[in-house]
DRENFIPA-645994 format. One record per residue: y negated, x, z of N, C-alpha, C in turn. Coordinates in steps of 0.2 Angstrom, whole numbers, plus 5000, padded with zeros to 4 digits. Each point is the difference from the previous one (the first is absolute). Layout:
DRENFIPA-645994
YXZYXZYXZ
...
//
This chain:
DRENFIPA-645994
518749234966499650075000499650014994
500349984994499650014994499449965000
500149945002499449955000499450035004
500350035006499450025004499750074997
500350034996499750064998499850004992
500049944998499950004992499350014999
499549975004499350024998499850075001
500350035005499850075001500250054994
500749984998500250044994499649994994
499849944999499549994994499450045001
499750005006499450035002500050074999
500650035003500050074999500250034993
500449964996500150024994499450004995
499649945001499450004997499550055001
499950025006499550055002500250085001
500650014999500350075000500150025007
500550005003500250025007500050075001
499750044996500150075000499550045004
499549965003499450045004500350035006
499850065002500350035006499550015005
500250015006499650015006499850075000
499350015002499750065000499950034993
500049964995499750014994499549954997
499550024996499549954998500249974993
500349945000500349974994499449984996
500149994993499549974996499949935002
499449975000499949935002500449954996
500350024994500449954996500750005003
500250045005500650015003500149955006
499549985002500049955006499949934998
500349955004499849934998499349995001
499749964996499349985001499949955005
499550005004499949965005499749944998
500049955004499749934999499749975006
499649954999499649985006500449955004
500649984997500449955004500750014997
500449955003500750004997500149994993
500550024997500149994992499949924998
500349965004499949934999499949975007
499449995002499849985007500449935001
500350005006500449945002499649965005
500349955003499749955004499750045007
499449985002499850045006499850074999
499850024994499850074999499350025003
499549964999499450015003499949985007
499650035004499849985007499649945000
500149955005499549945000499350025000
499850055003499350015001499750054995
500350014994499850054995499349974997
499949944999499349984998499450025005
500250015006499550025004499750074999
500450054997499850064999499950045007
499450045000499950045006499949965007
499949934999499949965005500649965003
500650034998500749975002500150005007
499650055004500150005007499849945004
499649964996499849945004500649955002
500550014997500649965001500350015007
499850065003500250025007499549985005
499449994998499449985004500149955005
500349944998500149945004500450025006
500650044998500450015005499850065005
499650044998499750065004499549965005
499649964997499549975004500349955005
500549974999500449955004500350045006
500450064998500350045005499550035005
499550024997499450035004499749955005
499949944998499749955003500549985006
500649994998500549985005500150055006
499950064998500150065005499450005004
499449994997499350005004500049955005
500249944998500049945004500549995005
500550045000500649995004499950045007
500349985005500050055006500450064999
499850055004500350074999500849995000
500349965004500750005000500349964995
499649964996500349964994499950034994
499650064999499950034994500750034997
500049984994500650024996499850074996
500350055003499850074997500350014994
500649974999500350014993499649974995
499849945001499549974995499450044999
499750025006499350044999500150074996
500650025000500250074997500149994993
500149944997500249994993499550044995
499449985001499450024996499950085000
500050035006499950075001500650034997
500649975000500650034998500050004992
499749954997500050004993499550064997
499550015004499550054998500350075001
500550015005500350065001500550014995
500349954997500550004994499650034994
499449974999499650034994499950075001
499850025006499850075001500650044999
500649985002500650045000500150014992
500049954997500150004992499550054997
499349995002499550054997500250075002
500250015006500250075002500550034995
500549964999500650024995499750014993
499649964998499750014993499650074999
499650015005499650065000500450065001
500550005004500450065001500450014994
500349954997500450014993499650034995
499449974999499650034995499850075001
499850015006499950075002500550054998
500649985002500650055000500250004992
500049954996500250004993499550044996
499350005002499550044997500150075001
500250025006500250075001500650024997
500549964999500650014997500650025004
499950025006500650025005500549945001
500650014999500549955001500049944995
499650014995500049944995500749994998
500149944999500749974998500049994992
499649964997499949984993499450044997
500150044996499450044997499749964994
499749945002499749964995499549975004
499549974995499449985003499949925000
499549985004499949924999499350004997
499949934998499449994996499649945003
499549984997499649945002500449945000
500449994995500449945000500449985006
500350065003500449995006499649985006
499450045000499549985005499849935000
499849984995499849934999500649955002
500650024998500549955002500250005007
499850065004500250005007499449995004
499549984998499349995004500149955005
500549954999500049955005500650005005
500150075003500550015004499949965007
499449985002499949975006500249935000
500249974994500249935000500549985005
500550045000500649995004499850015008
499550045002499849995007499649945001
499649974995499749945002500649945000
500550014996500549955000500450005007
500150065002500450015006499649975006
499350025000499649985005500049925001
500049974994500049925001500649985003
500650034998500649985003500150015007
499750065002500050025007499649945004
499449984998499649955003500449945001
500349984994500349945000500749995005
500350065000500650015004499849995007
499550045002499850005007499749935002
499649964996499849945002500549945000
500550014996500549954999500750015003
500150065002500650015003499950025008
500349955004499850015007500350075003
500550024997500350065003499650074998
499649994995499650054997499350015004
499949955005499450015004500150045006
499550035002500050045006500550055001
500150044995500550055000499950065005
500550025003499950065005499850064995
499850055004499850074996500650034998
500650005004500650044999500649965002
500550004996500749985002500550044997
500550035003500450054997500549964996
500349945003500549974996499849984993
499349984999499749984994500050064995
499850065003500050064996500750014997
500549995004500750014998500249954995
499849945001500249954995499750014993
499350025000499750024994500450064996
500150055004500350064997500749994997
500449965004500749984997500049954994
499549955000500049964995499750034993
499550055001499850034995500550054996
500450035004500550054997500649964997
500249945004500649974998499949944995
499449975000499949944997499550014994
499350025002499550014996500150054994
500350065002500150054995500649984995
500549965003500549984995499849944996
499649955002499749954996499650034995
499550055002499550024996500450044994
500550045001500350034995500349954995
500249955001500349954995499549964997
499449995004499449974997499750044995
500050075001499750054996500450004994
500750005000500550004994499849944996
499949945004499949944996499450014996
499550035003499350004997500050054993
500650035000500050054994500549964995
500249945001500349964995499449984995
500250004993499549994995499549945001
500349945003499649955001499450015005
500350025006499450015005499650064999
500350054997499750074999499449984995
500149974994499549984996499549965002
500149965005499549955002499650025007
500350055003499850025007500050085001
500550025001500150075002499750064995
500049984994499750054995499350015001
499649965004499450025002499950065004
500550005005500050065005500250064996
500549994995500350064997499550024994
499449974999499650034995499750065002
500150025007499750065003500650055000
500050044995500650065000499850055005
499450025000499850055005499649965006
500350005006499949955005499450035005
499649965003499650015005500249965006
499850015006500249965006499849934999
499549984997499849934999500549974994
500350044997500549974995500549965003
500250025006500549965004499949935001
499449975000499949935002499749974994
500050034994499849974994500549964997
500049935001500649964998499649934999
500349964995499749934999500149965007
499649955001500049965006500749975002
500349984995500749975001500550055003
500050064998500450055002499850025007
499450005002499850015007500249955004
500149934998500249955004500850025002
500350024995500750025002500150065005
499550054999500050065004499949975007
499549965001499849985007500549965003
500449964996500549965003500550055003
500150054996500550055002499950035007
499350035000499850045006499949955006
499949944998499949955006500649995004
500650024997500649985004500050035007
499950075001500050035007499449965004
499449994997499549985003500149925003
500349964996500149935001500650005005
500550055000500550005005499850025007
499550055000499750015007499749945002
499649974996499649945002500449945003
500649984996500449955002500450025006
500250065001500450025006499550025006
499449994999499550025005500050075003
500250044995500050075002499550044997
499549974997499550034996499550045005
499650054997499450035003499550034996
499450015002499550024995500250074997
500350045004500250074998500549994994
500549965001500649994996499749974993
499649955000499749984994499650054996
499550035004499550054997500450064997
500550025005500450064998500449994994
500349944999500449994994499650004993
499549965001499650004994499750064998
499850045005499750074999500550044997
500750005003500550044997500149984992
500049944998500049984993499550034996
499449995003499450034996500050084999
500250035006500050084999500650024995
500649975001500550024996499949984992
499749944999499849984994499550054996
499550025004499550044998500250074998
500550035005500250065000500550014994
500449954999500550004994499750004993
499449985000499749994994499550064998
499950055005499650064999500450044994
499650034996500250044995500050085002
500250015006500150065003500550005006
500450055000500550005005499850035007
500149965006499750025006500550005005
500649984999500650005005500350075000
499950045006500350075000500750005000
500350054997500750015000500450015007
499650025005500250015007500249945003
499749944998500149935002500849984999
500250024994500649984998500650055002
499750075002500550055003500149985007
499549985004500149995007500549935001
499949954995500349945001500349984993
500550024998500349994993500049924998
500349965005500049934998499349974998
499550045001499349974998499949984993
500450034996500049994993500249934998
500449975004500249934999499549955003
499650025005499549965003499350004998
499850054997499350004997500050044993
499649964996499950034993499450055001
499950034994499450044999499649984994
499450034999499649984994500450024994
500350064999500450024994500649954999
500349985005500549955000499849934996
499549985002499749934997499750024994
499750064999499750014993500550004995
500750025001500549994995500149934998
499949955004500149934999499549984994
499450035001499449984995500150044994
500450064999500050044994500749984997
500549985004500749994997500149935000
499749965004500149925000500649975002
500650035000500649975001500450035006
499650045004500350045006499549995006
500350025006499650005006499749945002
500349945000499849945001499849985008
500250045004499949995007499349995002
499949965006499349995003499850075003
500250015006499850065003500650055002
500649975000500650035002500550004995
500150074997500450004994500749995001
500249975006500749995002500449964994
499649944998500449964995500050024994
499650054998500150034993500650055000
500250035006500650045001500649954999
499949945004500649965000500149974994
499549984996500249964993499950044994
499950075001500150054995499450004995
499449985003499450004996499550065002
500250055003499750065002499850044994
499550024998499850044995500350075001
500450034995500350075001499550055001
499449994998499550065000499649995006
500249965005499549995006499950065004
500650045002499950065004499750054996
500150014993499750054996499249995000
499849944999499349994999499750015007
500349985005499750015007499950075001
500550044998499950085001499450024996
500049984993499550034996499349985002
500049945003499349985001499750045006
500450015005499850045006499950084998
500250024994499950074998499450004996
499749944998499450004995499450035004
499750054997499450035003499349974998
499550025003499349984998499950024993
499749954996499850024993499550055000
500150044994499550054999499649984994
499349985002499649974995499750064995
499949974994499650054995499349995000
499849945002499249995001499949965006
499650025004499849975006499249985000
499949945001499349975000499849995007
499550025002499850005007499449955001
500149945003499549955001499849995007
499749955002499849995007499949925001
500049985006499849935002499449984998
499849944999499349984998499749965006
500249945000499749955005500549995006
499949985005500549995005500649954998
499849964996500549954997500450044995
499950054998500350034994500850025002
500150015007500750015002500449954998
499849944999500449944998500250014992
499550034997500050004992500450064998
500150055004500550054998500749984999
500450034996500649984998500550005007
499850045005500449995006499849945004
499449974998499849945004500349944998
499649944998500349944998500150014993
500749994998500250014993499649954995
499949945002499749954996499350014999
499750035005499250025000499950064996
500550055001499950064996500149994992
500449954998500249984994499349974996
499549995003499449974997499450055001
499550004995499450045001499749985007
499750065003499749995007499349974999
499949955003499349975000499849995007
499649955002499849995007500649975003
500050025007500649985004500149925000
500749984999500149935000500049985007
500049935001499949975007500550025004
500650014998500650015004500050075002
499650054996499950075002499550005006
499549964999499550005006500349985006
500449955000500449985006500350055004
500250064996500450055003499550055003
499449995001499550055002500250045006
500349975005500250055006500550054998
500549994995500550054998499650054995
499549974996499650044996499650065004
499749975005499650055004500450055004
500649975002500450055004500350054995
500249994994500250054995499550054998
499449975000499450044998499950055006
500049985006499950045006500550065000
500749984999500550045000500050064995
499849974994499950054994499450045001
499549985003499450045001500150065005
500449995005500150055005500750044999
500549964997500650044999500250014993
499649994995500250014993500050084999
500550035001500050074999500450034994
500349964996500350024994500049954995
500150024993500049954995500749975000
500149944997500649964999500149984993
500750004998500149974993500049935000
499649974995500049934999500349974994
500150044995500349974994500350064996
500549984996500450044995500049974994
499950044994500049974994500550054996
500249984994500450044996499749994992
499850054997499850004993500350054996
500449984995500450054996500350055004
500449985005500450055005499550045004
499449994999499550035005499949965006
500150045006499949965007499350015002
499749945002499350005002500049965007
499750045004499949975007499249995002
499949955003499349995003500050015007
499650045003499950015007499449985003
500049975006499349985003499850045006
499350024999499750035006499849945005
500250015006499949945005499350005002
499549994996499350005001499749944996
499549975003499749944996499450034997
499849964995499450014996499450025004
499949965005499350025004500150065004
500650035001500050075003499850064996
500049984993499850054995499350015000
499649965003499350005000499850045007
500450015004499950035007500150084999
499450035001500150074999500450045005
500149975006500450035005500849994999
500149954995500749994998500250054994
499550034997500250034993500550065001
499950045005500550055001500749985001
500149955004500649975001500349974994
499649964996500349984994500250054995
499650054999500250064996500650035002
500150015007500650025002500649964999
500049945000500549954998500250014993
499450014996500150004992500450074999
499750055003500350074999500750005002
500249975005500750015003500449964995
499849944997500449964995500150044994
499550044998500050044994500650055001
500050035005500450065002500749975000
500149945003500649975001500349984993
499649974996500249984993500250064996
499750065001500250064997500750025002
500149995007500750035003500549954997
499949944998500549954998500150014992
499650054998500150014992499649964996
499449975002499649964996499650054995
499949984994499650044995499349985000
499849945002499349985000499949965005
499450015004499749955005499449974997
499949945000499449964998499649985007
499450005000499649985006499749934998
500249955004499749934998499449985005
499649954997499549975005499550065002
499850005006499650045003500350075002
500650014999500350065001499850064996
499749984995499650054995499350005000
499749975005499349995001499650074999
499550014996499750065000499750035007
499749955003499750025007500650025005
500649974999500550025005500450074998
500250014994500450064999499850034993
499449984997499850024993500649984995
500149945000500549974995500750045000
500250035006500650035001500050085000
499450024998499950084999500150035007
499949975005500050035007500750025001
500549964998500750025001500350064996
499750014994500250054996499750075003
499449995003499750065003500450025006
500249955004500350025006500750024999
500349984994500750024998500150034993
499750064999500050034994500750014996
500550005004500750014997500349934999
499749955001500249934999500449994993
500649985000500350004993500049924997
500049965005499949934997499349994998
499949974994499349984997499749945003
499350015001499649945003499649974994
500149944999499749964995499649955003
499350004999499649945002500049944995
500250024994500049944995499349984997
499550045001499449994998499949984992
500450054997500050004992500249934998
500649985002500249934998499649945002
499750015006499549955002499549994995
499750064998499450004995500349974994
500650034998500249974993500149925000
500349985006500149925000499349975000
499550025003499349975000499750004993
500150064997499750014993500349954996
500649995000500449964995499949925002
499749995006499949935002499349974998
499550054998499449984998500049974992
499749944999500149984993499750054995
500349994994499850054995499350004998
499649955000499449994997499450015005
500350025006499550015006499550064998
499449995001499450054999499750035006
500149965006499650025006500549985006
500050045005500449995006499650025006
500149975005499650025007500650025005
499850065003500450025006499749975007
500549975004499849975006500450035005
499850015007500450025005500050085000
500550025004500050075002500350044994
499650064999500250044994500550055002
500650014996500550055002500250034994
500650045001500250044995500249964993
500349945001500249964995499349974996
499549985004499449984997499750054996
500050065003499650064996500350014993
500750005001500450014993499949944995
500049945003499949944996499250004997
499650025003499350004998499950054994
500350065001500050054995500349984994
500649975001500449984994499649944996
499749965004499749944996499350034997
499750045003499450034996500250044994
500550035000500350044994500349964995
500149935002500249954995499449964997
499450025002499449964998499949945004
500249995005499949945004499550025006
499549965000499550015005500249985007
499950055004500250005007499449995005
500049955004499449995005500350025007
499650045003500250035007499449985004
500249985006499549975005499850065005
500350055001499950055005499850064997
499450035002499750064997500450065000
500350015006500450065000500650004995
500349954999500649994996499750014992
499449974999499750014994499950074998
499750045005499850074998500750044999
500549995004500650034999500349994993
500049944998500349994993499650024995
499350005001499550024995500150074998
500150045005500150084999500650014996
500549965001500650014997500049984992
499649944999500049974994499550044995
499650045003499550044996500350054997
500650025002500450064996500349974993
500149935000500349984994499449964996
499449995003499549964997500149935000
500349975005500149935001499649975005
499550045003499749975006499649944999
499849994993499649944999500349935001
500750015001500449945001500049985007
499850045005500049995007499249985002
500049945003499449985003500149985008
499450015003500049985007499749935001
500349955002499849935001500349975005
499649965004500249955005500049934998
499949994994500049934998500749984998
500249945002500749984998500049964994
499950024994499949974994500650014995
500450055002500650014996500649955001
500349984995500649965001500750035001
500050065000500650045002499850045006
500349995006499950045006500750045001
499950065002500550045002499950015008
500449985004499850005007500550045004
499750045005500450045005500049975007
500350035004500049985007499350005003
499949965005499350005003499549954997
500249964995499649954997499949955005
499449995002499749955005500149934996
500149955005500049934998499349974996
499550035003499349994997500050024993
500250064999500050034993500449964995
500649995003500549964996499849944997
499649965005499849944998499449994995
499750064999499550014995500350014993
500650004999500350014993499949944996
499750014994499849944995500649964999
500049944998500549964998500450034994
500649995001500550034995500150075000
499750045005500150075000500850015001
500250064996500750025001500050065005
500349995006500050055005500750035000
500050074999500650044999499950055006
500550005005500050055005500250064998
499850065002500350065000500250025007
499949965005500250025006500749985003
500250035005500749985003500049935002
499449985003500049935003499649954996
500249944999499749954995499349985003
499649984996499349975003500249935003
499549975003500149945004500149944995
499950014994500149934996499649955002
499350015001499649955002499749954995
499950044994499749964994500549964996
500049935001500549964997499949994992
499450024998499850004993500150074996
500350055004500150064997500850014999
500150054996500750024998500250065004
500550005004500250065004500650024998
500150074998500650034999500350035006
500750015000500250045006499950075000
500150035006499950075001500450044995
499950064997500450034995500750005002
500449974995500749995001500349984993
500750005000500349994993500649965002
500349964995500649965001500650054999
500449995004500650055000500549984995
500450044997500549984995500649975004
500449964997500549965003500650055003
500050064997500650045003499750045007
499549985003499850025007500449955004
500450035004500449965005499850005007
500249955003499949985007499349985001
499749974996499349975000500149935004
499950005006500149935003499349995005
499550045000499449995003499450034996
499549975002499350014996499750065004
499750044995499650065003499349975002
499949995006499449975003499849944996
499450004997499749944997500249994993
500450054997500250004993500549944999
500049984994500549954998500750035000
500549964999500750025000500250044994
500350065002500250054995499450034997
499550015003499450044998499950055006
499950064997500050065004499350044999
499850025006499350044999500050064996
499550024997500050054995500150075004
499850005006500150065004500750015002
500449955000500750005002500450024993
499849974995500350014993500050084998
499450025002499850074997500650055003
500249995006500550055002500649994996
500249944999500649994996500050034993
499449994997499950034993500150085001
499750035005500050075000500850035001
500449965003500650025001500449994993
499949944997500349984994499850054994
499450025000499850054995500150075002
500250015006500150075002499350045001
499549975002499350035000500050045007
500150065001500150035006499350035002
499549955001499350025002499849955005
499550035004499749955005499449974997
499849945002499449964998499749985007
499650045002499649985007499450055000
499649985005499350035000499649994994
499750054997499649994994500449994994
500750025000500450004994500249934997
499950004994500149934996500550014995
500649975000500450014994499849974994
500250014994499849984994500149935000
499449964999500049935000500449974994
499950024994500349974994500850015001
500250065002500750025000500449965005
499749985006500349975005500149924998
499449984997500049934997500649994995
500050044995500650004995500750005004
500050045005500750015003500149945004
499549965003500249945003500349954995
499649994994500249954995500750024998
500250074999500650024997500649985005
499950005006500549985005500049935002
499649964996500149935001499549965005
499650045003499449975004499549964995
499849945002499649964996499349995004
499550004996499349995003500049935003
499849995007500049945003499549954997
499550024997499549964997500349964994
500550024997500349964994500349945003
500450015006500249945003499549965003
499550035003499449975003499749954995
499950024994499649964996500449954996
//
């Protein structure tokens, strides 16, 4: 027993076992994650790892052959079990993705959360290849059907096969898995294999299948016992095979969710159920305590061999009592392109962990689902939804999304609906105790709601403060302009940020070129009061080597930028990056300090751990206790908010960029 537990004792002693459920421990109190097992053993990597995103080609010959055999066979000779393998693999992927999205949504809201600790990019990177085991299983399914005569032409249903699978799983698979799992916690195997899985203290559904290749071989051998028994006894059926594998997938995903979802009434109606079905909180204890709750899906053997964690019932009760989290800051964003649903944190985890660019080839393949989701969102998107939760110095930050796409913000007949959604979100945030609401992207468009002023007018007794973040956006752009710059040109649409930028630059003695006469006249009248109007010129010639660009910059005008031009956006959306010989800065944003937690996805097109200025502004308003609105024509003190951002650890992105 001591040999089995030795590595865990060292592990827990080294990293302090004192972290508690439902509290936010210091990052140093948790084990540091790694990209693989501590000492990778034999058969750690998957055979198709060198293929990268093209790993699915290993299935292609089998899919083609099975399809060809079915098409060329007479109707009575078609093997429907063989034909169903590929669609079944796709359904397994869809099932896994459903659990991923559900788990991320629930943990972002906070209700029934089990471990009040966050995940980071490193865990997402480690768990991005969760589909490897489906590819592996698919290959073995095809091989089994083609080379085992009893696996061919299975009937749709046989009761005796279902009974055999059920009994063998309960009596053989669960028992053998329990002892296999105990063996994997022996220091030799744990160090070489199983520690890779346990690198994730806070689990997500896909954590369930993140193991080295060699470990998956052992698991498949174990789960194949009921399937091979049915095959050899000629009692197999399509329903029994598919049902058993689906059961394994569902239980695996459910057990690794970081929220409790099994209601108490289930155990009240049938008390023995606690021996036959585990819960997410049950298995979560295995990932936090390491030496308890070894069972697969049925806790029976933990009861029998005395490895049940004593806090199992207590944690289950506490998790069910956990309420929705009350945020301090709510950032309201919206969907951008149709494919942006995959880039959200609730979408594809690996895609969301990288800056959003043009859709990848595999996302284009999903266009039927993309269009379906867009249609559903267009007609049935009636409320905002939580997509992300962050923690900053004990401050709770949530990001909510308006279910509207960028294109809809340009449709006049959609404006009242969008404003209604934003207003309802603001009122809901206030009811949850939020101190500040920030408006992201086009949710603060001047033509939509006057940079948020519309909501102040409609709700004069509003307690929550609205912040559009314009002051910090201005500060970021001002501090991105090289110090020796003498001339800048404004391109694209002129807005509140551009107006403040132009005034600040002229007062600093920098010549500002404006291309639109109306914007020029408005600025000139303001600058005449301070005598700085000579620094403002109207010019359509693109000779300046520093461009400040807003939304609406056409491709034709962007292509006229001189070679070596520094293009700095003050817009919410980045320019097209068409000029290869120009330098493009990101939209106004800053690198976040390390103590911002739960950063496992990118904010739209921004790099990892970079946050938009409009979003940061709300955080600063709460940290500094600034109980004021910044919306409409109101602009907060630019120097003051810039200094506050540096004080709290935010770093200019341009330093990292350069």
